[in-house]
C-alpha positions in Angstrom: 104.7 105.0 62.6 107.3 106.5 63.6 105.6 108.9 66.2 104.1 105.9 67.6 106.9 104.0 68.0 109.2 106.3 69.7 106.4 107.4 72.3 106.3 104.1 73.6 110.0 104.0 74.2 109.7 107.5 75.8 107.0 106.9 78.0 109.0 103.6 79.3 111.8 106.0 80.2 110.0 108.2 81.7 108.3 105.3 84.3 112.1 104.8 85.1 112.0 101.3 83.1 114.9 100.3 81.2 113.9 99.7 77.6 114.2 95.7 76.2 116.2 94.5 73.3 115.4 95.2 70.1 114.1 92.0 68.2 113.3 93.4 65.1 114.3 95.7 62.4 111.9 99.1 62.2 112.0 101.6 59.5 112.5 105.2 61.2 111.6 108.1 59.6 112.4 111.9 60.2 112.9 115.2 58.6 115.5 117.1 59.3 115.8 121.1 59.1 119.0 123.0 59.3 119.3 126.1 58.1 117.0 126.1 55.1 117.9 122.6 53.9 115.3 119.8 54.2 116.2 115.9 54.5 114.8 113.1 54.6 116.6 110.7 56.8 115.7 107.2 57.3 117.7 104.8 60.4 116.9 101.4 61.5 116.5 100.2 64.7 118.1 97.1 64.1 119.0 93.7 66.5 122.7 94.7 67.5 123.7 90.8 67.5 123.0 90.8 63.5 126.9 92.6 63.0 128.4 90.6 65.4 131.5 89.6 63.8 131.1 87.1 61.4 127.3 87.5 60.9 125.7 87.8 57.7 122.1 89.9 57.9 120.4 92.3 55.9 121.0 95.0 58.0 124.7 94.7 56.7 123.5 95.6 53.5 121.5 98.9 54.5 124.7 100.0 56.0 127.1 99.3 52.9 124.4 101.1 50.9 124.1 104.3 53.8 124.6 108.0 53.1 126.3 108.2 55.9 127.4 106.0 59.2 127.3 107.1 62.9 129.3 104.3 64.6 127.6 104.3 68.2 129.6 102.5 71.2 127.8 102.1 74.3 130.4 104.0 76.6 129.3 101.6 79.9 130.5 99.0 78.1 134.3 100.1 77.2 136.0 99.3 80.5 135.9 95.9 79.4 138.8 95.3 77.2 137.3 92.2 76.1 134.2 93.3 74.9 135.7 96.6 73.5 137.5 94.8 71.3 135.0 93.0 69.7 133.1 96.0 68.9 135.7 97.9 67.2 135.9 94.5 65.6 132.3 94.9 64.4 133.2 98.4 63.3 136.6 97.2 61.2 133.6 94.7 59.2 131.2 97.5 58.5 134.2 99.6 57.3 135.1 97.1 55.2 132.0 95.8 53.6 131.9 99.6 52.8 135.1 99.7 50.5 134.3 96.5 49.4 131.5 98.2 47.3 132.5 102.2 47.3 133.2 102.6 43.4 134.6 106.1 43.7 137.3 106.3 45.8 137.1 109.7 46.3 133.8 110.2 47.1 134.1 108.6 50.7 130.8 108.2 53.1 130.7 110.0 56.6 131.1 108.6 59.1 131.3 109.6 62.7 132.2 107.9 66.4 128.7 108.3 68.5 129.0 107.6 72.2 126.1 106.5 73.8 125.1 106.8 77.5 127.9 109.3 77.7 126.2 109.9 81.5 128.4 107.0 82.2 131.6 108.0 80.9 134.8 108.7 83.7 134.5 112.2 85.0 138.0 112.9 83.2 137.1 111.9 79.8 135.9 115.4 78.7 138.3 115.7 76.0 136.3 113.3 73.7 138.7 112.8 70.9 141.6 112.0 73.5 139.3 109.7 75.2 138.8 108.1 71.4 142.4 107.5 71.2 143.1 106.2 74.4 140.1 103.4 74.8 139.1 103.2 70.8 142.2 103.9 69.3 141.3 101.0 66.2 137.8 102.5 65.6 139.8 106.7 65.6 142.1 105.2 63.2 139.6 103.7 61.0 137.6 106.6 60.4 140.1 109.1 59.7 141.5 106.7 57.5 138.4 106.3 55.0 136.1 109.3 55.7 137.5 112.4 55.0 134.4 113.8 57.2 133.9 112.5 60.1 133.9 113.4 63.9 133.5 112.1 67.3 130.3 112.9 70.0 129.4 111.7 73.3 125.3 111.5 73.6 123.1 110.7 77.0 118.9 110.5 77.1 119.4 110.6 81.1 120.9 113.3 83.3 121.4 113.3 87.2 117.5 113.7 88.1 116.6 110.1 86.1 114.1 108.7 86.9 112.1 111.1 87.4 112.6 113.4 83.8 115.0 112.6 81.1 117.6 115.5 80.1 118.6 114.7 76.8 121.8 116.1 76.1 124.2 116.2 73.1 121.5 115.3 70.9 121.9 118.6 68.5 125.9 117.8 67.9 125.5 114.8 65.4 122.4 116.0 63.9 124.4 119.4 62.9 127.8 117.2 61.4 125.6 115.1 59.4 123.5 117.8 58.3 126.8 119.5 57.2 128.0 116.4 56.2 125.6 115.0 53.6 125.5 118.4 52.7 129.0 118.1 52.0 128.8 114.8 50.1 126.4 116.2 48.0 128.6 118.9 46.8 131.9 116.5 46.6 129.2 113.8 44.2 128.3 117.2 41.6 132.0 117.9 41.4 132.8 114.4 40.4 129.6 114.1 37.6 131.1 117.7 36.1 134.7 116.1 36.0 133.5 112.7 35.1 132.0 113.4 31.2 128.2 112.4 31.5 126.1 114.3 29.6 124.9 117.8 30.4 120.6 116.4 30.8 122.1 114.1 33.5 124.4 117.1 34.9 121.1 119.2 34.8 119.2 117.0 36.7 121.4 116.6 39.2 122.0 120.1 40.0 118.2 120.5 40.1 117.6 117.9 42.7 120.8 120.1 44.9 118.9 123.2 44.0 115.8 121.9 45.8 117.3 120.2 48.8 120.2 123.0 49.5 117.7 126.1 48.1 120.1 128.8 50.2 123.3 127.4 49.6 126.2 129.4 48.1 127.1 126.2 46.2 123.7 125.8 44.6 123.5 129.5 43.1 127.4 128.3 41.9 126.0 125.3 40.2 123.4 126.9 38.6 125.4 130.0 37.3 128.2 127.0 35.9 124.8 125.5 34.5 123.7 127.9 32.4 127.2 128.9 31.2 127.5 125.7 30.1 124.0 125.6 28.6 124.5 129.1 26.7 127.6 127.3 25.0 126.1 124.5 24.4 123.1 126.7 22.4 125.8 128.5 21.0 127.4 126.0 19.5 123.9 124.1 18.2 123.4 127.7 16.4 126.2 127.5 14.6 126.6 124.2 13.5 122.5 124.5 11.8 123.4 127.7 10.5 125.9 125.8 8.7 124.0 122.9 7.7 121.5 125.1 6.4 124.4 127.1 4.0 125.1 124.1 2.9 121.6 122.5 1.9 121.2 126.2 -0.1 123.9 125.6 -1.9 123.3 121.9 -2.7 119.8 122.5 -3.8 120.8 125.2 -5.8 123.5 123.3 -7.8 120.9 120.5 -7.8 118.1 122.7 -9.7 120.7 124.0 -11.9 122.0 120.7 -12.9 118.7 119.2 -13.3 117.5 122.2 -15.4 120.7 121.7 -18.1 119.7 117.9 -18.3 116.1 118.8 -19.6 117.6 121.3 -21.8 119.9 118.5 -23.5 116.9 116.1 -23.4 114.8 118.5 -25.2 117.4 119.2 -27.8 117.7 115.3 -28.9 114.0 114.7 -29.1 112.6 118.2 -30.7 110.2 115.8 -32.8 108.6 113.5 -30.2 106.6 116.5 -28.2 104.9 113.9 -25.7 108.2 112.2 -24.2 109.5 116.3 -23.8 106.5 116.9 -21.6 107.1 113.8 -19.6 111.0 114.6 -19.5 109.7 117.6 -18.0 107.3 116.7 -15.6 109.6 114.7 -14.0 111.8 117.4 -13.5 109.2 119.8 -12.1 108.5 116.7 -9.8 112.2 115.8 -8.8 113.2 119.7 -8.2 110.3 121.7 -6.6 112.8 124.3 -4.9 113.9 125.5 -8.7 111.4 129.1 -8.2 113.6 129.9 -5.8 116.6 130.1 -7.4 115.7 130.3 -11.1 112.3 132.1 -11.0 112.7 133.6 -14.7 113.5 130.3 -16.0 110.2 128.7 -14.3 108.0 131.4 -15.8 109.0 130.8 -19.0 109.1 127.0 -18.7 105.6 127.1 -18.2 104.9 128.8 -21.1 106.9 126.1 -23.2 105.3 123.5 -21.4 101.5 124.4 -22.2 103.1 124.2 -26.2 104.3 121.1 -25.7 100.9 119.4 -24.2 99.1 121.3 -27.0 101.1 120.1 -29.4 101.7 116.3 -28.3 97.6 116.5 -27.8 97.1 117.4 -31.5 99.8 114.6 -32.6 98.0 112.0 -30.5 94.5 113.2 -31.6 95.6 112.3 -35.2 97.5 109.5 -34.8 94.4 108.0 -32.8 92.0 108.6 -35.7 94.5 107.3 -38.4 94.1 104.4 -36.6 90.4 104.2 -36.0 89.9 105.0 -39.6 91.9 102.1 -40.3 89.9 99.7 -38.0 86.8 100.9 -39.2 87.9 99.7 -42.9 88.9 96.4 -41.7 86.4 93.6 -42.0 87.9 91.4 -39.6 88.4 94.0 -37.1 86.3 93.3 -33.6 83.1 95.2 -34.1 82.6 95.4 -30.3 86.0 96.5 -29.4 85.9 99.3 -32.6 83.2 100.9 -31.2 84.4 101.3 -27.6 87.5 102.8 -29.1 85.2 105.2 -31.2 83.5 106.1 -28.0 86.9 106.6 -26.2 88.3 108.5 -28.7 85.3 111.1 -29.2 85.7 111.1 -24.8 88.8 112.2 -24.8 89.1 114.5 -28.0 85.5 116.0 -28.3 87.3 119.0 -31.0 87.6 116.2 -33.6 84.5 116.3 -34.4 84.7 118.9 -37.1 86.5 116.0 -39.3 84.1 115.5 -42.4 83.9 111.4 -42.6 83.7 111.1 -38.8 79.8 110.7 -38.6 80.1 109.0 -41.6 82.6 106.9 -39.6 80.5 106.4 -36.2 77.5 105.2 -38.4 79.9 102.2 -39.9 81.6 101.4 -36.5 77.5 101.3 -35.0 76.2 99.3 -37.8 78.9 96.6 -37.5 78.4 96.5 -33.8 74.8 96.5 -33.8 74.8 93.5 -35.8 77.5 91.6 -34.1 75.8 92.6 -30.7 72.3 91.0 -32.3 74.1 87.8 -33.0 75.7 87.0 -30.1 72.0 87.8 -28.3 70.0 85.8 -30.4 72.9 82.8 -29.7 72.9 83.4 -26.1 68.6 83.7 -26.0 68.8 80.1 -28.3 71.5 78.7 -25.1 69.0 79.9 -22.2 66.1 78.2 -24.1 68.0 75.0 -24.6 69.5 75.0 -20.7 65.4 75.3 -19.5 64.4 72.5 -21.5 67.2 70.6 -20.7 68.1 71.4 -16.7 66.0 71.9 -13.8 68.8 73.6 -11.8 67.1 77.5 -11.6 69.9 79.2 -9.7 71.7 78.5 -12.8 69.0 79.1 -15.1 68.0 82.4 -13.2 71.9 83.3 -13.4 71.7 82.6 -17.6 68.9 85.3 -17.6 70.3 88.0 -15.8 73.4 87.8 -17.5 71.4 88.0 -21.0 69.4 91.2 -19.7 72.9 92.5 -18.3 74.8 92.5 -21.8 71.9 93.0 -24.0 69.2 95.0 -23.2 67.0 96.5 -25.9 67.3 93.4 -27.8 64.1 92.1 -29.4 64.5 89.1 -27.3 64.2 90.6 -24.1 60.6 90.9 -22.9 60.6 87.0 -23.3 63.6 86.8 -21.1 62.0 89.0 -18.2 59.1 86.4 -18.9 61.2 83.5 -18.2 63.3 85.2 -14.9 59.9 85.4 -13.8 59.1 82.4 -13.8 62.3 80.8 -12.4 61.7 83.7 -9.6 58.3 81.9 -8.6 59.3 78.0 -8.9 62.5 79.3 -6.3 60.5 81.2 -4.4 58.0 78.1 -4.0 60.6 75.5 -3.4 62.4 77.4 -1.1 59.9 78.3 0.9 58.5 74.6 1.4 61.5 73.8 1.6 61.3 76.4 5.3 57.8 74.8 5.7 58.6 71.1 5.9 61.4 71.6 8.2 59.4 73.3 10.9 57.3 70.2 10.6 59.3 68.3 11.2 61.6 69.4 13.6 59.4 72.4 15.8 62.1 72.2 18.5 65.1 72.9 16.5 64.3 77.0 16.6 67.8 78.0 15.0 67.7 76.0 11.8 64.1 76.4 11.5 65.1 80.4 11.7 67.9 79.9 9.3 65.7 78.6 6.6 63.4 81.4 6.4 65.8 83.9 6.9 67.7 82.2 4.0 64.6 82.7 2.1 64.3 86.1 2.9 68.0 87.0 2.2 67.6 85.0 -1.3 63.9 86.9 -2.2 63.9 90.1 -0.4 60.5 91.1 -2.5 59.4 87.6 -2.9 55.8 86.7 -3.3 55.9 84.5 0.1 58.3 87.7 2.4 55.1 88.3 4.9 54.7 84.7 5.3 58.5 84.2 6.0 58.7 87.1 7.9 55.0 85.9 10.0 57.4 82.7 10.7 59.9 84.3 11.9 57.8 85.7 14.6 56.0 82.6 15.8 59.2 80.6 15.8 60.9 83.8 18.1 57.9 83.6 20.4 57.6 79.9 20.9 61.8 79.5 21.2 61.0 81.9 24.0 58.4 80.2 25.6 59.7 77.3 25.6 63.0 77.9 27.1 61.5 80.0 30.0 59.0 77.1 30.3 61.8 74.9 30.8 63.1 77.3 34.3 59.8 77.8 35.2 59.3 74.0 35.7 62.4 73.9 37.3 61.8 76.5 39.6 58.5 75.1 40.3 59.7 71.0 40.8 62.8 72.0 42.3 63.0 75.4 43.4 66.0 74.4 46.4 68.5 73.5 43.5 70.0 76.9 43.2 73.4 76.1 41.0 71.0 74.8 38.2 68.4 77.5 38.2 70.7 80.3 37.7 72.4 78.1 35.1 69.0 78.3 33.1 67.8 81.4 33.9 71.3 83.2 32.5 71.2 81.1 29.3 67.5 82.2 29.0 68.8 85.9 29.1 71.9 85.1 27.3 70.0 83.5 24.2 66.3 86.0 24.4 68.3 89.7 25.5 64.9 90.9 25.0 62.4 87.9 25.6 59.0 87.9 26.9 59.9 86.7 30.2 63.2 88.4 30.4 61.9 90.3 33.7 60.7 87.3 35.8 64.1 85.2 35.0 65.9 88.4 36.3 63.4 89.0 39.3 64.4 84.8 39.9 68.8 85.6 39.6 68.1 88.7 42.2 65.7 85.8 44.2 68.5 83.4 44.1 71.3 86.1 45.1 69.1 86.8 47.9 68.7 83.6 49.6 71.7 82.2 48.9 73.3 85.1 51.3 72.2 85.6 55.0 69.4 87.4 55.5 67.2 89.1 58.0 63.3 88.3 57.9 60.3 89.3 60.0 58.3 86.6 61.0 54.8 86.3 62.7 52.6 83.6 64.5 48.9 84.1 63.4 47.4 80.6 64.6 47.2 77.0 65.2 44.7 73.9 65.0 45.3 71.6 67.6 43.7 68.1 68.1 42.2 67.5 71.7 44.6 64.3 72.8 47.7 66.9 72.8 46.4 68.2 76.3 46.9 66.6 80.2 44.8 64.4 81.5 42.4 66.3 84.1 43.1 70.0 81.8 40.6 72.0 80.7 42.8 72.6 77.5 46.9 73.0 77.0 48.1 76.3 77.5 50.8 76.5 74.3 53.7 78.8 72.8 55.5 78.2 69.9 59.3 79.0 69.6 61.7 78.5 66.8 64.8 77.6 65.9 66.5 78.5 62.2 70.0 77.0 61.9 70.5 76.7 65.5 69.4 80.0 66.9 66.4 80.3 69.0 63.7 82.8 68.6 60.6 83.3 70.8 59.0 82.1 72.8 55.5 83.6 71.3 53.0 84.4 74.2 50.6 82.0 75.6 47.3 80.9 75.1 45.8 79.5 78.2 43.0 76.4 77.5 42.4 76.4 73.8 42.7 74.1 71.0 42.3 76.8 67.9 44.2 79.3 69.6 45.2 82.6 67.9 48.3 84.6 68.9 49.3 87.0 66.0 52.8 87.6 67.7 55.2 89.4 66.2 58.8 87.7 66.6 60.8 90.0 68.5 64.1 89.5 66.9 64.1 89.0 63.0 65.3 85.7 61.9 68.8 85.1 60.1 68.5 82.4 57.6 69.8 81.4 54.3 69.9 78.5 51.6 70.1 75.5 53.1 69.5 76.2 56.9 67.3 74.1 58.9 64.3 75.2 60.3 62.2 73.7 63.6 58.8 75.3 64.8 58.2 73.5 68.9 54.5 73.8 70.3 55.2 73.7 74.0 52.2 72.9 76.4 53.2 75.1 79.6 49.8 72.8 81.7 51.1 71.8 84.9 54.9 71.2 83.8 56.3 72.4 80.4 56.1 69.9 78.0 56.7 69.9 74.1 53.9 68.9 72.2 54.2 69.5 68.4 57.4 69.7 66.2 57.9 70.4 62.9 60.8 70.3 61.3 62.2 70.9 57.4 63.2 68.1 55.9 67.2 67.5 55.7 67.5 67.9 52.0 65.1 70.9 51.7 67.8 73.9 51.4 64.3 76.3 51.7 63.0 74.9 55.1 62.5 78.9 55.4 58.6 77.9 53.5 57.2 76.7 56.7 57.8 80.6 58.4 55.3 81.8 55.5 51.7 79.9 55.0 50.8 76.5 56.8 52.7 74.4 58.7 51.3 71.0 59.5 51.9 67.6 61.5 49.5 65.3 61.2 46.3 66.7 62.2 48.2 69.6 63.6 48.9 73.0 62.2 50.2 76.3 62.5 49.8 79.6 60.2 52.5 81.6 59.7 53.4 85.2 57.7 56.9 86.7 57.1 58.3 88.8 54.0 60.1 85.4 53.1 58.1 84.3 49.8 58.9 82.5 46.6 59.1 84.6 43.5 55.4 84.2 41.6 56.2 83.6 37.4 53.8 84.3 34.7 51.7 81.6 33.5 53.2 80.2 30.0 50.2 79.8 26.9 
């Protein structure tokens, strides 16, 4: 964009035309290459009035934020004292804006005085610095006071042969100064970062950026060496800190393990007659001191042997205690037989070696006999409750749950066969009741397909192995098929009655596909959606005029027959006319209109038949109704106007929908 912008300016100058004033701000982007350095430069071509005294415009914000400033003054306008004073005051304003925002006083930006149109300067002004001191003392003083890196330059785009040719001169000096000033400024900023105490990571990123911008500069190698030295120093410092921390950690862990072992030894001595308690304490010590083997390997090996001995002794004592308690409960007639039996089973699983006890088999038989007697008593009582509930209640789910609970708790008892028979009877009655409810609802509400499905599905969920599961599955399939046909019938009936109401048709098709994604008519619904999308946009259709039939009174008096042609008008655009058939009341044209007809939903279609005998006159006009959005149907098939008719063929057609049984 910069090249295009400047090329227009250069062409105007080469044609001897003075450039007009700038009316809007334009970004101009350049790449400046100087001694291995590549700088991306952004200049602004802005309206000069925006920097006049007292004006607050966006360009002043841009100038405040620049890395370097060229103060460009028109050398041809310096002869007028008033004009010169106003320009110098504008320069002072820019300098004041900068000084008000500068955060670091030592990092003033580079500024240069650039006198443009130097070809208009007086002949005795070869000493540019003396000329600036004489004519621009305020500006010269400002940049010398507030810009340690400053310069003065004179440039011109014209020469003695202009307008025959452009002869720019003096342009390389400000650019060379700019490259050197920016590099010096970046070096000063980098030095300030070193002295400002910022983190090393920030300095490292800044040095990397400086090196990418000035790869061949001597300062780049110096800054990188300085960074490497500081990085090595930091790495050594961190290594020493890490080694010291590791040594402290080793000493702390060793002391912690020694203290823990001493505490465990004292506890074991104080509880010598409680091996289980001592074993638990030693295990806690092992969990809390995972590094003990590193500092006390011999003690750790002896510790494992001691723990095995403690575990064996604790196991033996616990076995004796539980066996004694089991004997006591077995001899107690008031003890719970079921709880005693479960305690015996748990004891046998935990201590299989206890089978050598002389009275253990006798104890087992005694406990089991008491337990079996108690279970048989509870089974009889639960059976009597089931029979009583059956006689006084008709709540089949409650009876079924009660029989299931009996079979789960008392398998193998004498009443098991009768309970199973009763349970099968409950299931059969519940099966019939649930299915009858589904049948009745389907007969009562044939169009509530979702609820009908829920009734039959609920039956299958409750009775997955029910006697009528095949009937329920078949009913579900029938409901789905009826639902599918019912919903698509609504789509089909609407399309046949009102094919032009595309919005309602699309809504019904999408509803059908959402409810029946695998429905029998999903293909037809999809085709309707595609057709609806096609007719709502403008498309081209080939139209062929086949033949026609006209009553004889359309011909003129004293005529042997009409000379007829046909013209179409679609959406205000005329197509045709066709070829003329001479003296025919039943003409055959077989004429394809030379341009495809462009039509979309709602466009009006008009057919005009013109008699060219003697003088042209329209004898028949057939038009689509004002409320008919599908007027294109007139051009596919027969179009009538009283006894007169025409036959057309086109690639416009209404979708053909499948029949619904």
